[in-house]
N, C-alpha and C positions, 0 to 999 in steps of 0.2 A: 582109357588111360593113364596112365601116370611114368612119366619117367625123369632125368633129373636133368640141367640143361648142363654144360663144363664150366657153369659158377656152378654148378651145384645147388643150384636152384632146384629146387620141385615143379615143375610142368605137368596140366594136364592137356591131353588130347581128345580133346572127342572125337567120337565117330562116327561116321551116319554109316558104312555102308562096307565090305569084302569085296575090296574088288579082286585078290588070288589069290585062294591059298591050300598049291596045293599039296597031295604028302610029300613029304621028308623036303616041305623047301622052304623060303624063307615068306612071312605075310604080308600083304600091299593091303591096304584101306584108307579107304576118300576121307579125308573127315573135317569136319563142317566149314576148315572154315576154306573150302576149295582144294588144298592142300591134298597130300602125299604122307604116306606113313610108311616107310619100310620099317616094319621089324623083323632082327635076327631069330633063323634059329638056333639055337648053338648046341655044336656036340661039344661031348668031353675031350675028344682029341680039333678038332678048330674050332678059338678065338674069332672074332671078326674083328679083321684088318684096319682100325682106325688110321694109322701110319702110311697105308699104301694107296686107303681110299681117298687123302686130306694131298697127298702126292698127286693122284688124280686129278682130284679137282687143280688145286692148282694151276697143270697144265691147261685148265681153260679153252677145251678142247671139241670143237664149234660141234653141235649138232650129239652132243653127248645129254644126260640127263644131269644139273645145279640139287648139289645138296645145300640147301636154308638152312640147314641144323640139324649137330649131332647131338644125336641123344645116350641118358649111360638109366643104369639101376644103378640101387642106393649104394654098392659098392663101389662106385666109379666104372663098372666097366660099358665098355661100350655094346647097347643092343639095338639102336635105333634110329632112324632120321629121317627125315623130312626132305620131303621133294615138293615141287609145282606137281598138278596133276594136268599132264600134258591129255587130249582131248584124241581120242582118234576118230579119224577122219571113212566116212564107210564108201566116197565116194572108187569104182572102178581103177586102182593101179594103171592100165591099157588104156581108157579111152581118158587119161587123163593129158594134162601138157607133157609131150617129151624132158619142156625145160623141166618140169618135176622135177623126176629125178637129174636128169644130168645138174640143176644147180643144185643139189642139192648134194647129190655123193662127188662130185665136184670139192667141195666138201669139207664132206665124209675122208677121202682118199686124203691128204694137207691133215684132219685130225693124228689120222694112223701112223704118217709120216711122223708125222708130231711124237706118237708112242715108240717107235720106233728107239730116236733119235732120241728118245730116254729110257731105251735100256728095257722098253717095258712089252711081256708079250699081250696082242689082243685073242681072247678067246674066250670059244659061244656066243659071238655073234651072228645070230644070227634072226629068223624074223622073230622067235618068239619073241628074244629081248629086243622088239623093236617096234617102233611107236610113228605112225603116218599120220602127221596130222592134216589139216588144211594146207599149211607151207611149211612145214618143217619136216623133216622125217628125226627121227631121237633114238636114240644108242642107249637101252637102259642096262641093268642090272649086269657090274663089273670085278665080281666076287671072287671071279678065274680068274682076272687076269692076272699076269704074274710078273715081277721082278728075273730079267736075267741076266751072268754077265757080260761083259762089256763090252769080251771075246768073239759076243754072238752075235750080234748086235747087225751084223747081217743077211744072218740067219734068220733075223727075226724080222729084219727089212718085207726079207724075201714072203714069211707064214702070213707077218702082218694084212703082204699087200694083198694077199689070198682071198685073207678073211674079206677084205669090203669088197673084192674081187667079184666072191660068193655071197655076198649079201643083198647086194646090183641083181646076180645071173638071179638069183632067190625071188623075191621082190619080182621078176617076169617070167620065173615063169610060176610062179605059183597066179600070178595072173588070166594065162592060157586056161584055168577051169575054168571059167565066167565064159567063153569063147567055143561054142560047140565043131566048127570047121577048127580051131588051136588043137584040139583032143586029139588022141591017144598018138602021141608024136616024141620021140626023145629028146626031149632039151638038153636034160639034163646032159646025153654025151656029147651034146657038142657045145652045148657052154664050155667042159671041162677040159675043151680045146684052146679059148678065149682068153682074151685078155680085158680088165675091168676100164684101161684108157678106152683102149680102142673100141668096145660097146659104147662106151658113152659118147663119142665123137661117133662115131654111125646114130644113136640116139637123135645129133643137132638134124642129120638132112631128113629126121621123119615131126611130121608133126604132134602123134599123136604113136607109143608105142606099140602097138599094138599092129603096128603096120608094121611096124620095124619087126617084131614076133610073125607078122603073114611071111615077110622075105624071106628072112632066117627057114618058116616050114616048107622055104620053097627049095632051098639051097642042098637041108636036108636028107630029102623023102630018097 
């Protein structure tokens, strides 16, 4: 694929694999040099927001993907970017050390607080937009994040906190699918009433998250 860099220099990006290309969405490819290319599918009513994307990157949020190069078409319109390739780990989230979740999410909560201070609302921060690597949890796909008025900062802080909390809860709930003794339990309803920081604190008491989830199941029987 061919693009132009910020200096209007022609750039060839050799592609090796398609990583994701769902209908009506953006396309993600693995490049020959081991990185990722995200190419936007542009609609007439919505152009990719380069200024907002740069603002997010300037915040240097921990556990968020890093853009290495912005790419443009011949007309100078923002059309793609290059980022590192984050390799997913296939280990069961509930049988990994609890430190993996607590260490990562303590910093993820800090990053969401930073978004709130910048008057940015996080949207669509779900498991589909999250990569669990061997050491880190990386959030990707921030195209739906948006600026909010300064006078709405407090409400945005609550929204962002809930978004980060539910990301943690979703990881725990999804992990139960690998364990028959945890199936058919209404974890969703129980977690709706929980606080993200409190759950992180509780997890530190257990060596593995699966032990915490078994204790939760006892509470909600």
